[in-house]
Structure formats: structure tokens, C-alpha cells
C-alpha positions as CSV (number, residue, x, y, z in Angstrom):
1,M,-194.1,73.3,-119.8
2,T,-193.6,76.0,-122.2
3,A,-189.8,77.8,-122.0
4,R,-192.3,80.8,-120.8
5,A,-194.0,78.6,-118.6
6,W,-190.0,77.5,-116.8
7,G,-189.2,81.0,-117.1
8,L,-192.0,82.2,-115.0
9,L,-191.4,79.1,-112.8
10,L,-187.9,80.1,-112.0
11,V,-188.6,83.8,-111.2
12,L,-191.4,82.5,-108.4
13,S,-188.8,80.1,-107.1
14,G,-185.6,81.9,-107.4
15,A,-187.8,84.8,-104.7
16,I,-188.7,81.8,-102.5
17,F,-184.9,80.7,-102.4
18,L,-183.8,84.6,-101.5
19,E,-186.4,84.5,-98.7
20,G,-185.3,81.0,-97.1
21,I,-181.6,82.0,-97.4
22,D,-182.2,84.9,-96.0
23,V,-183.4,83.7,-92.7
24,S,-181.2,81.0,-92.3
25,M,-178.0,83.0,-92.8
26,M,-178.6,85.7,-90.2
27,G,-177.5,83.5,-87.6
28,V,-174.3,83.1,-88.8
29,A,-173.7,87.0,-89.4
30,L,-175.2,88.1,-85.5
31,P,-171.8,87.8,-84.0
32,S,-170.2,90.0,-86.2
33,I,-172.7,92.8,-86.0
34,R,-173.0,92.7,-82.6
35,A,-168.9,93.6,-82.3
36,E,-169.3,96.3,-85.0
37,L,-172.9,97.9,-83.9
38,G,-172.1,97.5,-79.9
39,M,-175.4,95.7,-79.7
40,S,-176.2,93.7,-76.2
41,T,-177.7,89.8,-76.3
42,S,-181.3,91.0,-76.2
43,S,-181.3,93.6,-78.6
44,L,-179.3,91.5,-81.2
45,Q,-181.8,88.9,-80.6
46,W,-184.7,91.3,-82.2
47,V,-182.4,91.2,-85.6
48,V,-183.9,87.7,-86.1
49,S,-187.1,87.8,-83.7
50,A,-188.2,91.3,-86.1
51,Y,-188.2,89.8,-89.2
52,V,-190.0,86.4,-88.1
53,L,-192.7,88.7,-86.6
54,G,-192.8,90.8,-89.5
55,Y,-194.0,87.6,-91.2
56,G,-195.5,85.2,-89.6
57,G,-198.1,88.0,-88.1
58,F,-198.9,89.3,-91.7
59,V,-198.3,86.8,-94.1
60,L,-202.6,85.7,-94.1
61,L,-203.1,89.3,-94.6
62,G,-201.1,89.4,-97.6
63,G,-202.3,86.1,-98.8
64,R,-205.5,88.0,-98.9
65,A,-203.9,91.2,-100.9
66,A,-202.9,88.7,-103.3
67,D,-206.2,87.4,-103.6
68,L,-208.2,91.3,-103.5
69,L,-205.4,93.3,-104.9
70,G,-203.5,90.9,-107.8
71,R,-201.4,88.6,-107.1
72,R,-198.6,90.2,-110.2
73,R,-199.0,93.4,-108.5
74,M,-198.5,92.0,-104.8
75,F,-195.5,90.0,-105.9
76,I,-193.6,92.9,-107.6
77,G,-194.8,95.5,-105.6
78,W,-193.5,94.1,-102.0
79,L,-190.1,92.6,-103.8
80,V,-189.4,96.5,-104.3
81,V,-189.6,97.2,-100.3
82,F,-187.7,93.6,-100.1
83,V,-184.4,95.2,-101.9
84,A,-185.4,98.5,-100.6
85,F,-185.3,97.5,-97.0
86,S,-182.3,94.5,-97.2
87,G,-180.1,97.1,-98.9
88,L,-180.8,99.4,-95.5
89,G,-179.8,97.0,-93.1
90,G,-176.5,96.5,-95.1
91,L,-175.8,100.5,-94.5
92,A,-177.4,100.7,-90.7
93,E,-174.9,102.0,-88.5
94,E,-177.3,102.1,-85.9
95,G,-178.9,98.7,-84.2
96,W,-182.3,100.0,-83.9
97,V,-182.5,101.1,-87.9
98,L,-180.8,97.3,-88.4
99,I,-183.8,95.7,-86.5
100,V,-186.7,98.2,-88.3
101,A,-185.5,96.9,-91.9
102,R,-185.5,93.2,-90.7
103,F,-189.3,94.1,-89.3
104,V,-190.0,95.5,-92.9
105,T,-188.5,92.8,-94.5
106,G,-190.1,90.2,-93.0
107,V,-193.5,91.7,-93.6
108,A,-192.5,91.7,-97.3
109,A,-191.5,88.7,-97.6
110,A,-195.1,88.0,-96.0
111,F,-196.5,89.3,-98.8
112,L,-194.4,88.1,-101.1
113,A,-194.5,84.3,-100.2
114,P,-198.0,83.8,-100.6
115,A,-198.6,86.0,-104.2
116,G,-195.9,84.0,-105.4
117,L,-197.5,80.5,-104.8
118,S,-201.0,81.8,-105.5
119,I,-199.2,82.5,-108.7
120,I,-198.2,78.9,-109.3
121,T,-201.3,77.4,-108.1
122,T,-203.9,79.8,-110.5
123,M,-200.9,79.2,-113.7
124,F,-200.4,76.1,-113.6
125,A,-203.5,73.7,-114.4
126,E,-204.1,71.3,-111.2
127,G,-202.6,67.6,-111.7
128,P,-199.1,66.4,-113.1
129,V,-198.3,70.0,-114.1
130,R,-199.1,71.9,-111.1
131,N,-197.4,68.8,-109.0
132,R,-194.1,69.4,-110.3
133,A,-194.2,73.3,-110.4
134,V,-194.8,73.0,-106.8
135,L,-192.3,71.0,-106.4
136,V,-189.7,72.5,-107.7
137,Y,-191.1,75.7,-105.8
138,A,-190.7,73.7,-102.6
139,G,-187.7,72.5,-103.5
140,A,-186.5,76.1,-103.9
141,A,-187.2,76.9,-100.6
142,A,-186.3,74.4,-98.8
143,G,-183.0,74.3,-100.7
144,G,-182.6,78.1,-100.0
145,F,-183.3,77.5,-96.3
146,S,-180.2,74.6,-96.0
147,L,-177.9,76.2,-98.1
148,G,-177.9,79.5,-96.3
149,M,-175.5,79.0,-93.4
150,V,-172.9,77.9,-96.3
151,T,-173.4,81.3,-98.0
152,G,-173.7,83.4,-94.6
153,G,-170.5,81.7,-93.6
154,L,-168.8,82.9,-96.4
155,L,-170.2,86.2,-96.7
156,T,-169.5,87.0,-93.1
157,A,-166.3,86.2,-94.0
158,V,-166.2,89.1,-96.4
159,H,-168.2,91.4,-94.4
160,W,-171.0,90.6,-92.7
161,R,-172.8,93.8,-94.3
162,W,-173.0,91.8,-97.7
163,V,-175.2,89.2,-95.8
164,F,-177.7,92.6,-96.8
165,F,-176.4,93.5,-99.9
166,A,-176.0,89.9,-101.7
167,P,-179.9,89.5,-101.4
168,V,-180.6,93.0,-102.9
169,V,-178.9,92.0,-105.8
170,V,-180.3,88.8,-106.4
171,A,-183.4,90.2,-105.9
172,A,-183.0,93.0,-108.4
173,A,-182.4,90.6,-110.9
174,I,-185.7,88.6,-109.6
175,L,-187.7,92.1,-110.1
176,V,-186.7,92.8,-113.8
177,A,-187.3,89.2,-114.8
178,A,-190.7,89.1,-112.8
179,I,-192.2,92.3,-114.6
180,V,-191.3,90.4,-117.9
181,L,-192.3,87.0,-117.2
182,I,-195.0,87.2,-114.6
183,P,-198.4,87.6,-117.1
184,R,-200.9,90.4,-116.4
185,E,-204.4,89.4,-114.6
186,E,-207.2,90.7,-116.2
187,R,-209.1,93.3,-114.7
188,R,-211.2,91.5,-112.5
189,E,-214.4,93.4,-110.6
190,R,-213.9,95.3,-107.9
191,R,-214.8,93.2,-104.9
192,T,-216.8,93.9,-101.8
193,G,-214.9,93.8,-98.5
194,G,-211.3,95.1,-97.0
195,F,-208.6,94.0,-94.6
196,D,-209.0,92.7,-91.3
197,I,-206.6,94.6,-89.4
198,P,-207.7,93.5,-85.9
199,G,-207.8,90.0,-86.8
200,T,-203.9,90.8,-88.2
201,L,-203.4,92.0,-84.6
202,T,-204.7,89.9,-82.5
203,L,-203.3,86.7,-84.0
204,T,-199.5,88.6,-84.0
205,G,-200.1,89.3,-80.9
206,A,-201.1,85.8,-79.7
207,M,-198.2,84.1,-82.1
208,L,-195.7,86.6,-80.1
209,L,-197.0,85.7,-76.5
210,L,-197.1,82.2,-77.2
211,V,-193.5,82.3,-78.0
212,I,-192.8,84.4,-75.1
213,T,-194.1,82.4,-73.1
214,V,-192.0,79.1,-73.8
215,V,-189.0,80.3,-74.4
216,H,-189.3,82.4,-70.9
217,A,-191.0,79.3,-68.7
218,P,-187.6,78.1,-67.4
219,E,-186.4,81.2,-66.0
220,V,-189.6,82.9,-64.8
221,A,-192.7,81.9,-61.8
222,I,-195.2,79.9,-62.9
223,G,-198.0,82.7,-62.1
224,T,-195.9,84.8,-65.0
225,T,-195.8,81.5,-67.3
226,L,-199.4,81.3,-66.5
227,A,-200.6,84.8,-67.0
228,T,-198.9,85.3,-70.5
229,L,-200.2,81.8,-72.1
230,A,-203.5,82.9,-70.5
231,G,-202.9,86.3,-72.7
232,A,-202.4,84.3,-75.6
233,A,-205.2,82.1,-75.2
234,V,-207.6,85.8,-75.1
235,L,-206.0,87.1,-77.9
236,L,-206.5,83.6,-80.1
237,A,-210.2,83.7,-79.3
238,A,-210.7,87.3,-80.1
239,F,-209.3,86.5,-83.5
240,V,-212.1,84.3,-83.9
241,R,-214.7,86.3,-83.1
242,I,-213.3,88.7,-84.6
243,E,-213.3,86.8,-88.0
244,R,-216.5,85.2,-87.4
245,R,-218.3,89.0,-87.2
246,S,-216.2,90.5,-89.6
247,A,-217.9,91.2,-93.3
248,S,-213.8,90.6,-94.5
249,P,-212.4,88.1,-92.3
250,L,-208.5,87.7,-92.5
251,V,-209.5,84.1,-92.6
252,R,-213.0,82.5,-93.8
253,L,-213.4,80.1,-90.9
254,G,-215.5,77.5,-93.2
255,I,-212.0,76.9,-94.6
256,L,-211.3,75.5,-91.8
257,R,-213.6,72.5,-91.6
258,S,-212.0,70.9,-94.6
259,V,-210.2,68.2,-92.0
260,P,-207.1,67.1,-95.3
261,L,-206.6,71.1,-95.2
262,L,-205.8,71.1,-91.4
263,R,-203.8,68.1,-91.2
264,A,-201.7,69.3,-94.2
265,N,-200.8,72.7,-91.9
266,A,-200.4,70.6,-88.7
267,G,-197.8,68.6,-90.5
268,A,-196.2,71.3,-91.9
269,V,-196.1,73.4,-88.2
270,L,-194.5,69.9,-86.5
271,L,-192.1,69.4,-89.9
272,L,-190.4,72.6,-89.5
273,A,-190.6,73.0,-85.5
274,S,-188.5,69.7,-85.2
275,F,-186.2,70.9,-88.2
276,M,-185.7,74.5,-87.1
277,A,-185.0,72.7,-83.2
278,F,-182.2,70.5,-84.6
279,Q,-180.7,72.8,-86.3
280,F,-180.1,74.9,-83.3
281,V,-179.1,72.1,-81.3
282,A,-176.5,71.0,-84.0
283,V,-175.0,74.6,-84.7
284,L,-174.4,75.1,-80.4
285,Y,-173.0,71.4,-80.8
286,L,-170.8,72.1,-83.6
287,Q,-169.8,75.8,-82.8
288,E,-169.7,76.1,-79.0
289,L,-168.8,72.3,-78.2
290,R,-166.8,71.3,-81.0
291,G,-165.2,74.7,-82.2
292,W,-165.7,74.7,-85.6
293,S,-165.7,77.8,-87.5
294,T,-169.1,79.1,-89.2
295,V,-167.6,77.8,-92.5
296,E,-167.0,74.4,-91.3
297,T,-170.3,74.4,-90.0
298,G,-172.2,75.6,-92.7
299,L,-170.7,72.9,-95.2
300,A,-171.4,69.8,-93.1
301,L,-175.2,71.2,-93.1
302,A,-175.2,71.7,-96.6
303,V,-175.5,68.1,-96.8
304,L,-179.7,68.7,-96.4
305,G,-179.6,70.7,-99.3
306,I,-180.0,67.3,-101.5
307,D,-183.6,68.3,-101.4
308,A,-183.2,71.1,-103.6
309,V,-182.4,68.4,-106.5
310,L,-183.9,65.6,-105.5
311,A,-187.6,67.6,-104.7
312,P,-188.2,68.7,-108.2
313,T,-187.0,65.5,-109.9
314,L,-187.8,62.7,-107.5
315,T,-190.8,63.7,-105.4
316,P,-193.1,64.0,-108.5
317,V,-192.5,60.3,-109.8
318,L,-193.2,59.4,-106.3
319,V,-196.4,61.4,-105.6
320,A,-197.6,60.7,-109.1
321,R,-196.8,56.8,-108.4
322,F,-198.2,56.6,-104.6
323,G,-199.9,59.9,-104.0
324,N,-199.5,62.4,-101.3
325,S,-200.4,60.4,-98.6
326,R,-198.0,58.0,-98.2
327,I,-194.7,60.1,-99.4
328,V,-195.8,62.7,-96.7
329,V,-195.4,59.9,-94.0
330,A,-192.3,58.8,-95.5
331,G,-190.6,61.6,-95.1
332,M,-191.7,62.4,-91.3
333,V,-190.4,58.9,-90.9
334,F,-187.1,59.7,-92.6
335,A,-186.8,62.7,-90.1
336,A,-187.5,60.8,-87.4
337,L,-184.6,58.8,-88.2
338,G,-183.0,61.5,-88.5
339,Y,-183.3,62.6,-85.2
340,L,-183.3,60.0,-84.3
341,L,-179.4,58.9,-85.1
342,F,-178.4,62.1,-83.9
343,L,-179.7,61.7,-80.7
344,P,-176.8,59.8,-78.8
345,V,-174.4,62.2,-80.3
346,G,-171.4,62.1,-78.6
347,P,-168.3,64.4,-77.6
348,E,-165.9,63.9,-80.8
349,W,-168.1,63.0,-83.2
350,G,-166.9,63.1,-87.1
351,F,-168.7,64.8,-89.7
352,L,-168.7,60.2,-91.1
353,T,-170.8,60.1,-87.9
354,M,-173.3,62.5,-88.6
355,L,-173.7,62.0,-92.3
356,P,-176.5,59.5,-91.8
357,A,-178.6,61.6,-90.0
358,F,-178.1,64.7,-92.2
359,L,-178.6,62.4,-95.5
360,A,-181.9,61.3,-93.9
361,L,-183.3,64.6,-93.0
362,G,-182.4,65.6,-97.0
363,L,-184.5,62.8,-98.3
364,A,-187.4,63.8,-95.6
365,F,-187.2,67.4,-96.7
366,T,-187.2,66.1,-100.3
367,L,-190.2,64.0,-99.7
368,A,-192.2,66.4,-97.1
369,Y,-191.8,69.9,-97.5
370,G,-193.1,70.0,-101.2
371,T,-196.3,67.3,-101.3
372,L,-197.4,69.1,-97.9
373,T,-197.9,71.9,-100.0
374,I,-199.7,70.4,-102.8
375,A,-201.6,68.7,-99.9
376,A,-202.7,72.2,-98.4
377,T,-203.8,73.8,-101.5
378,D,-205.3,71.0,-103.2
379,G,-209.1,71.4,-104.2
380,V,-208.9,75.4,-103.0
381,A,-210.9,77.7,-105.0
382,D,-209.1,79.7,-107.2
383,E,-210.1,83.1,-105.6
384,E,-209.1,81.7,-102.0
385,Q,-205.2,80.0,-103.4
386,G,-204.3,83.2,-101.5
387,L,-205.4,82.6,-98.1
388,A,-204.4,79.0,-98.5
389,S,-200.7,79.9,-99.7
390,G,-201.0,82.1,-96.2
391,L,-202.2,79.5,-94.2
392,L,-199.4,77.3,-94.6
393,T,-196.7,80.0,-94.4
394,T,-198.2,80.9,-91.4
395,S,-198.2,77.1,-90.3
396,F,-194.3,77.1,-91.7
397,Q,-193.3,80.2,-89.6
398,F,-195.3,79.4,-86.6
399,G,-193.8,76.0,-86.4
400,A,-190.3,77.2,-86.8
401,A,-190.7,79.4,-83.9
402,V,-192.4,77.0,-81.4
403,G,-189.6,74.4,-82.4
404,L,-187.0,77.0,-81.7
405,A,-188.6,78.3,-78.2
406,V,-189.1,74.8,-76.8
407,A,-185.9,73.4,-77.7
408,T,-184.4,76.6,-76.0
409,A,-186.2,75.6,-72.9
410,V,-185.3,72.3,-72.7
411,I,-181.8,72.7,-73.2
412,V,-182.0,75.6,-70.4
413,A,-183.4,73.3,-68.2
414,A,-182.0,70.2,-69.1
415,T,-178.0,72.1,-68.5
416,T,-176.7,71.6,-64.8
417,G,-173.5,73.0,-65.4
418,D,-170.7,74.1,-67.6
419,T,-169.0,71.5,-67.8
420,P,-168.6,69.9,-71.3
421,Q,-170.7,66.8,-69.9
422,A,-173.0,68.6,-68.6
423,V,-173.7,70.9,-71.6
424,L,-173.3,67.7,-74.2
425,E,-176.5,66.4,-71.8
426,G,-178.0,69.6,-71.9
427,Y,-178.2,69.2,-75.9
428,R,-179.2,65.5,-76.3
429,A,-182.3,66.8,-74.1
430,G,-183.0,69.3,-76.4
431,L,-182.9,67.0,-79.5
432,V,-185.8,65.1,-78.0
433,V,-187.3,67.8,-79.1
434,P,-187.3,67.2,-82.7
435,L,-187.4,63.2,-82.6
436,V,-191.2,64.2,-80.5
437,A,-192.3,66.5,-82.8
438,A,-191.6,64.5,-86.2
439,A,-193.0,61.0,-84.7
440,L,-196.0,63.2,-83.9
441,G,-196.1,64.3,-87.3
442,T,-196.0,60.9,-88.7
443,V,-199.0,59.5,-86.9
444,L,-200.8,62.6,-88.0
445,V,-200.6,62.5,-91.7
446,A,-200.7,58.8,-91.4
447,T,-204.5,59.1,-89.9
448,G,-206.0,60.0,-93.2
449,L,-204.2,62.7,-95.5
450,R,-206.1,62.0,-98.9
451,R,-204.7,62.8,-102.3
452,R,-207.6,65.7,-102.8
453,S,-210.6,66.8,-101.0
454,P,-212.7,69.4,-101.8
455,V,-212.3,73.2,-99.6
456,P,-216.3,73.5,-97.4
457,Q,-217.0,76.6,-99.5
458,A,-219.3,78.2,-97.1
């Protein structure tokens, strides 16, 4: 690749790194935010939930906007929105202002992510060059997510508002570089159709109801659980009906007839579901049961960030030698191994005892994350790369939300008291969730993920 191509890739990777780090470092700052803004526990949860809802609910619309309105325009325009509302979050003096800022920041990320990935998959020639570019991009995303807790701990030690201001500084620098390096697209003929707002709202509502159902299942009557689950099913059915009748659907349902594409997205759901569940349990164990500080916890989990180095260097060689399928399977196996090693966690485990599990998970992301990204966009026509990227990002976000919800529900149900041993047993029960998800993912991707498969066009 030329120097300019590398510069373009670094700009796009910097944006996805920023999105990853913005998500993961927020959890460290929540106690400080509550102390200063006087937010209740329930309202504090919306600082995280608002971002996830905005991101996961609008990312498919973001993918279609990239395809219809231009990827450069969407990337630069929504990066400006990201900068503005991240800064607003840092200036917030009221909890509701912070929640609104996080929601809009999530929406901005929903438009940024598919635009950035589709720029890569259309600007770099399909084959080894594109594979390397995608793996660098995916490694930046995973590295940002892994290193976010370290950064969040350090910034919160200064003041929690720097968790918002620091991304503004970085995003502003990326914006300037993006204006210079992202090439202008050729003027395209105006395409017929528009944006599927009803489809966006029904899909977002279905995802939200499903997550609410899982989170509150241990606390509410079975009738309430069944009612919210039925509501999610009704909204999902309405979404499918809308897509079939819409002249400009949010998701062209024909693309879902590609079994390899579906398998890659299902693998993405299970990979992120397992990791978010594990991270949630590990952080609770280290901070609440062991009394580790946020900085100590972040530094311990930083080992997982080895994927930021290995994904763009080691994984392309392995993919070229063995193909997507085997590398994804190997990544899922490492994930299952990492969760299995952590499952018997004891009340006095030291860092060295936990290190093999963390290293296995770092290798899992090195092998699986970027390779799934290649598989989910391989064989898709250029005009639908935004859609394919949006589907993948939706899978990652939905998997993260569901994994966290299931782990939370299991821990609540399994914790029978407030003694350290009872709490530890609850955590061990929660650790079964990522192990099962990784095992399912291994079986799923091993059944037939291929190196290349044309996506149905009608």
C-alpha cells in the first residue's frame, strides 16, 4: 500500500479505536459521575444504555446512509456531531443533559462505523490488501475496547469530565486528517428510494425489549417476562413485514439468504456476548470482591489489548495460509479456553494466576474479531458494503448487550447471600455464560464458514 493509503487507513482506524475506547472507559467513571451530579443508580445506568441504544438502534440506518449519501460525507459529518456531543457530555451539570449527550454520541457512532468500514472495503482491492486493511481496522477497534478501562481509570483519577474531553481532542485531530486524506467520491446518479424510519424504530424497539426482558427476568413475575418477550417478537415480526413491503428497506432481506454471511454475524454476536459477560464478571470480582482500584483493574485487563499489535501483523499471515474459517474457529477455541481457565476463580487469585486466561482471550480477539469482519463483508457488492458493515456492527452491539444482560440475570439468580463466598459463587455462575457462548460460537463457525461465498442479489 502507498503512504497515502496507510494514512487513510490510520485515520479510519483511529476513529474506530476512539469509538471502542469511548464505550469501555465509561464504566470506570460512573461512580464519580454519580457523586458529582447526584444521579440515582437507575438513572446512572442510562449513561451507558443511552449510548448502546443509539448505536445499536441506528447503525443499519447509518449503513444505508453511507451507501445512498456518500461514505466520505457521512464519516466527516457525523464525526463533527461526535465531537460536539462528547464535549457537551463533559460540560453537563445535570444528569439528563449527560444522558441526551450520550444518546446522540451513540447515534453519531452508528453512522461513523459503517461509513468507515465501507470506505475500507471499497477503497482497498479485494484480496490480501483488503484483508490486511480490515484486520488493522478491526485490531484498532478491539484494542480500543480492551484498553479503554486503563485510559478511563487514568482520566478519572484526574477528573471524570476528561473521559469526555479527551475523545474531543482526539476526534478533532482525526477530523482534520479525514478531510485531507479521505478522497472525494465521484458524483453518483441520484438513487431512488429513501430511508426506512419505521423499520429503524421497530428494530430498535425489539432489541430494547429483548434486553429489558433478560435483565429483569429474575426480578419480575413470569407473566411480565412473557409479555415483554412477546412484545419483542411482535416488533421483530413487524420489522420483517415492513422490510418486505418497503420500496427502500433498511435491510434487503435477500442479503440474509447468504448462509456464510449469517454465520459470520451470528459468530460476531456470540464473540461479543461472551466477552462482555466475562468483562462484567471480572470487573465485579476484582473491584468489589478483591478491592482492586480502577487503575489496577484496568492495567490487569490491558493484557487483552495484545490483539491491537497481533491482529494487523500475525492474523493476515494466518488467514492467507489457512483461510477465514480455520482462523475464526481457532479464535473461538481460544475464547472458550480463556473462560474455562477463569471459571474456578478463587477468593485470593493473584494476577499471575489470571494471566493465562487473559492471554488466551487476547489471542481469541486477535484471531476471530477481524477475520469475522472479513467474512461478513466478503462477496458483498460495493453498493451494499454499508449495509453489510451495518449488519456486522449491529451484531456486535446486540451481542454485547445480550451477553451483559444474561450474565447479570444469572449472577442475580445465583447469589444467595451477601457473604464473600456467596458472592463468589454468583460470579462463578455468571462465568458459565461466556463459556457457553464461546462453545456455541465454536460449533457454529466450524460447521461451514467458507473463505468466499457470493451474496444473493435478489
